[in-house]
Structure formats: C-alpha cells, structure tokens
N, C-alpha and C positions, 0 to 999 in steps of 0.2 A: 466414691471412696471405698465402698465395700467390694467393688469389682476387682480391686488390685489383689492378686494372690500373695499370700504371705511367703517370704523368702527366709529360709533357715539354712545357712551353710552347714554342711555335714561336719566341717572342722569344729565349729562352735558347739554343735551337738555332742560330738565325741569328747571335747574338752570338758563340757559340763558333766557328762557321765563319769569321766575320769576323776575330776575334782570331787564330786560327791561320793564316789567310791572310796577314794583315799580318806576323806573325812569320816565316812562310816567305819572303815577298818580301824582307823586310829582311835576313834571314840568307842569302839567295841573291844579292841584288843587290849588297850591300856588298862581299863578297869578289871578285865579278866586276868591279866598278868599280875596286877597288884593284888587281887583277891587270891590268886593261886599261891602267892608267897606267904599268906597268913596261916597261922596255926589254926586248925578248925575249932578247937575248944575256945581259943581267945576270940575268934571271929564271932562265935555264937554268944559268948559272954559279953561282948561289946554292946549288945542291945540292952 
C-alpha cells in the first residue's frame, strides 16, 4: 500500500492556494479597513 505514489492534480493544488489566499486577504483587509475608519483618539480610549 505504501508503494503507490500519491497523486495530487495541479488544478486542485491551485484551487487550494487561491481559496486560502482569498480568505487571508479578506480576513486581513476587512479589520484594517475598519480600523482605518476610526478616530485615533477614540480607538485608544476604547481600551
């Protein structure tokens, strides 16, 4: 059973990279965009 080489289609690998990249961009850009719209004094006072 260990003699069978693993098969990974390039399409699935590219799809996985694309999906994780989109998720990373969305979860990185949205909080940064939300924070950039805050007043700096109010953002610091919130703590």
